[in-house]
Phi, psi and omega in degrees: 000315180295322180294318178297319178297315180295321177295318178297316178296316179298319178296318179296318179295321177298316177299321180295325179295324182267352181300315180300322179294325179291335180279337180292152179119189185262134178232147177285150175223137173225129179227124172262139183220156176206141180178214182231164184217144176214155178276142175264181176273002183271127175231085186301333186248009175050044181246008179086357178248112185281163172296134178245152180236133177245134175237118186226156168268144185228158176211134179163206184307146175063012180082035179304137181235330186210143175225119178245138188224136166248142181209144173228128183252170176220153178301134185204162173269117180233147178278091184258162174297158179304134179095342179268082189270351176264113186240127181223151174253160181271127173275311184197145175214145173227144181220156175228120173259125180253138184250168185304326180272009180072009168293154179224151172233141185257136178239147182221145180207151169222026183219122178165181184205166177209143177240136183233135175269118186292336182272311183277337184081358179290142175221159176209158180187183181212140180227142181240135183203190181230153170269140181219074176090184181172200179233165179061229184289353178255009177300126180080006181289155176217172178155188181229156179209161170223138177236138171249142185211163174200169178177193180226135169289137182250061182271130175294132180303133176082356179252163176301143178302138179258348176074033177244136186207167172269162173207135172222150180183184180222137173251130175233136179186198178226148178233133173256116180264136181292000000 
């Protein structure tokens, strides 16, 4: 009995020694999110399109709980569905995904697009980016991601746009943990 216990203990210790090496490498990540988005008074590029902020609840890989995004778009020619006449490209975006253990991973992008239907207020788009560090278990992490999203502008009919909207989407990518 004592010999079996010692063999079991030795096996467990051996696995613990190799566990960090097994964690290194690339892992898939998927995060679904939903929340709200609003325009700020900041227009970094003086093109009439302000910086927007999204605050969302998230669920997915590694215990994702929250995804916050800043994004600034510019007028652009995009291949949109019929009726989606407002076409914009992404100038810059930064994001922070927060996990249940309060670890965070940082995302950055300067590539993507969005199409908006001026009558219904529905919009959809896609953004491509990279992970560049984080905190806790994501310190020094890297990788790539793509997010698809959609939502509705919540503008009161007949009034000036207030820049408040819904947003839902999915992030899919890979993370390399150091």
